[in-house]
C-alpha positions as CSV (number, residue, x, y, z in Angstrom):
1,M,40.1,84.8,-73.9
2,S,38.0,87.6,-72.3
3,D,39.2,89.6,-69.4
4,N,36.6,89.9,-66.7
5,N,38.4,92.7,-64.9
6,P,37.1,96.1,-66.0
7,K,39.7,98.7,-66.5
8,S,39.8,101.3,-63.8
9,S,38.5,104.7,-64.8
10,P,40.9,107.6,-64.7
11,Y,38.0,109.6,-63.1
12,E,36.0,109.5,-59.9
13,V,32.5,110.8,-59.3
14,V,32.3,112.7,-55.9
15,R,29.9,114.9,-54.1
16,V,31.2,118.3,-53.1
17,A,29.6,120.7,-50.7
18,T,28.6,123.9,-52.4
19,G,26.7,125.4,-49.4
20,P,26.4,125.0,-45.7
21,Q,26.2,121.4,-44.4
22,Y,24.0,120.7,-41.4
23,S,24.5,118.2,-38.5
24,I,21.7,115.9,-37.6
25,G,22.8,116.0,-33.9
26,V,22.6,119.8,-33.8
27,A,19.2,119.7,-35.4
28,Y,17.9,117.3,-32.7
29,I,19.5,119.5,-30.0
30,W,17.4,122.5,-31.4
31,F,14.4,120.1,-31.5
32,C,14.7,119.6,-27.8
33,F,13.6,123.2,-27.2
34,T,10.1,122.0,-28.3
35,F,9.8,120.3,-24.9
36,I,10.1,123.7,-23.1
37,G,7.5,125.3,-25.4
38,L,9.7,126.8,-28.1
39,A,9.0,124.7,-31.2
40,G,10.6,125.3,-34.6
41,F,14.2,126.2,-33.8
42,Q,15.4,123.2,-35.8
43,H,13.8,124.6,-38.9
44,F,15.5,128.0,-38.4
45,Y,18.8,126.0,-38.1
46,L,18.1,124.2,-41.4
47,G,17.2,127.5,-43.2
48,R,13.5,126.9,-43.4
49,N,12.4,130.2,-41.8
50,L,8.8,130.2,-42.8
51,R,8.3,126.7,-41.4
52,G,10.2,127.8,-38.3
53,V,7.8,130.8,-37.7
54,L,4.8,128.5,-38.3
55,W,6.1,126.0,-35.8
56,L,7.0,128.7,-33.3
57,F,3.6,130.3,-33.2
58,T,1.5,127.1,-33.3
59,W,3.8,125.0,-31.1
60,G,4.6,122.7,-33.9
61,L,1.1,122.6,-35.4
62,L,-0.3,121.8,-32.0
63,G,2.3,119.1,-31.4
64,I,1.5,117.0,-34.5
65,G,4.3,118.6,-36.5
66,S,6.7,118.1,-33.7
67,V,5.9,114.4,-33.4
68,Y,6.5,114.2,-37.2
69,D,9.8,116.1,-36.8
70,L,10.9,113.6,-34.2
71,F,11.0,110.9,-36.8
72,A,11.7,112.8,-40.0
73,L,14.3,115.3,-38.9
74,A,17.3,113.1,-39.8
75,A,16.0,112.6,-43.4
76,D,15.1,116.2,-43.7
77,T,18.6,117.3,-42.6
78,H,20.2,114.7,-45.0
79,S,18.1,116.0,-48.0
80,R,19.0,119.6,-47.1
81,N,22.7,118.6,-47.2
82,L,22.2,116.9,-50.6
83,R,20.6,120.1,-52.0
84,N,23.6,122.1,-50.8
85,S,26.1,119.8,-52.7
86,Q,26.9,119.0,-56.2
87,V,28.2,115.9,-58.0
88,V,31.5,116.4,-59.9
89,V,33.9,114.3,-61.8
90,V,37.6,114.5,-60.7
91,P,40.7,112.7,-61.9
92,S,41.6,109.6,-59.9
93,T,44.7,109.7,-57.8
């Protein structure tokens, strides 16, 4: 008779932060400065200084980039956090 229950592995795969992790809420707070004429602070927060300077001097690419950021900032922050982490295998507890 076959056993349908797989044996539990003695190891787990986890993601460990190897660099700074960023908050989506804080990124959107920095994004709010766009509405008073200072676009791009959210990119400085995420470590994308070149894009931050571009947004600052062009008011978010004449507002088009700022509208894009309104919808894409959460995914951008998440991908930045994934780049600053690493998958490792650790023994199960």
